[in-house]
C-alpha positions as CSV (number, residue, x, y, z in Angstrom):
1,M,0.1,-0.2,-0.1
2,A,1.4,3.5,-0.8
3,R,2.1,6.0,1.9
4,K,0.8,9.3,0.9
5,P,3.2,12.8,1.3
6,R,3.4,13.9,4.6
7,D,2.7,17.6,2.9
8,A,-0.3,15.9,1.6
9,Q,-3.0,17.1,3.5
10,P,-6.8,16.0,2.9
11,R,-9.2,18.3,0.8
12,L,-11.1,20.4,3.5
13,F,-14.8,21.1,2.3
14,N,-16.8,24.1,3.4
15,R,-20.3,25.8,3.4
16,L,-18.8,29.3,2.7
17,A,-20.6,30.2,-0.5
18,V,-23.8,29.1,1.0
19,L,-23.5,30.9,4.2
20,R,-22.7,34.1,1.8
21,A,-25.9,33.5,-0.5
22,E,-27.9,33.3,2.9
23,R,-26.8,36.5,4.3
24,S,-26.7,38.1,0.7
25,L,-23.2,39.2,0.9
26,S,-20.6,39.4,-1.8
27,R,-17.1,38.0,-1.4
28,Q,-15.8,41.6,-1.0
29,Q,-18.2,42.0,1.9
30,L,-16.9,39.1,3.5
31,A,-13.6,39.5,3.1
32,D,-13.8,43.0,4.3
33,A,-15.6,41.9,7.6
34,I,-13.0,39.6,8.2
35,G,-10.0,41.2,7.5
36,V,-8.6,39.1,4.3
37,N,-8.9,40.0,-0.1
38,Y,-11.8,38.9,-1.4
39,Q,-9.8,36.5,-3.6
40,T,-9.0,34.5,-0.4
41,I,-12.4,33.9,-0.2
42,G,-12.9,32.5,-3.9
43,Y,-9.7,30.1,-3.0
44,L,-11.7,28.8,0.1
45,E,-15.0,28.3,-1.5
46,R,-13.3,26.2,-4.4
47,G,-11.3,24.5,-2.1
48,D,-7.8,26.3,-4.0
49,Y,-6.5,27.1,0.0
50,S,-7.5,25.6,3.5
51,P,-7.6,28.8,5.9
52,S,-5.4,28.9,8.7
53,L,-6.5,28.2,12.6
54,D,-7.0,32.1,13.0
55,L,-8.8,32.9,9.7
56,A,-11.0,29.2,10.3
57,F,-12.1,31.1,13.9
58,R,-12.5,34.6,12.4
59,L,-15.2,32.7,10.1
60,A,-16.6,31.0,12.9
61,E,-17.1,34.3,14.8
62,F,-18.2,36.2,12.2
63,F,-21.2,33.7,10.8
64,D,-21.9,32.7,14.6
65,L,-21.3,29.0,13.7
66,P,-18.6,26.5,15.6
67,I,-15.8,25.7,12.9
68,E,-17.4,22.0,12.2
69,A,-20.6,23.7,10.9
70,I,-18.6,25.8,8.0
71,F,-15.5,23.3,7.8
72,A,-15.3,19.7,7.3
73,R,-13.1,16.9,5.9
74,E,-16.3,15.3,4.3
75,T,-18.9,16.3,2.2
76,F,-21.3,17.8,3.9
77,P,-25.0,15.7,2.9
78,P,-27.0,18.1,0.9
79,I,-29.7,20.2,2.6
80,A,-33.2,18.5,2.2
81,R,-36.7,20.3,3.2
82,Q,-38.2,19.3,5.6
83,P,-42.2,19.8,5.2
84,A,-43.2,22.2,7.7
85,T,-44.2,20.9,10.8
86,P,-48.3,21.3,10.8
87,V,-49.8,23.3,13.6
88,L,-52.2,22.1,15.8
89,E,-55.5,23.5,16.6
90,E,-56.4,23.7,20.2
91,T,-59.1,22.0,21.3
92,Q,-61.8,23.6,23.6
């Protein structure tokens, strides 16, 4: 069995594009809010770049989410639409 080179890191998946879209933010707006270049946001979203721990924490704080809700080692499951919970009428 072939060994992976020590410097080869597993791919890191993220939900940045989804989170930006939910909040109607451009890459530039998110970049300005966390203090990076807008191109960095694009690299992160495409998976071309893995964030430093500091950058991951800044993103988590900005979105008010745990880091694990933004970044993962495995792909995120699709967001399924759940049927609305029926409103139960009170009986009198």
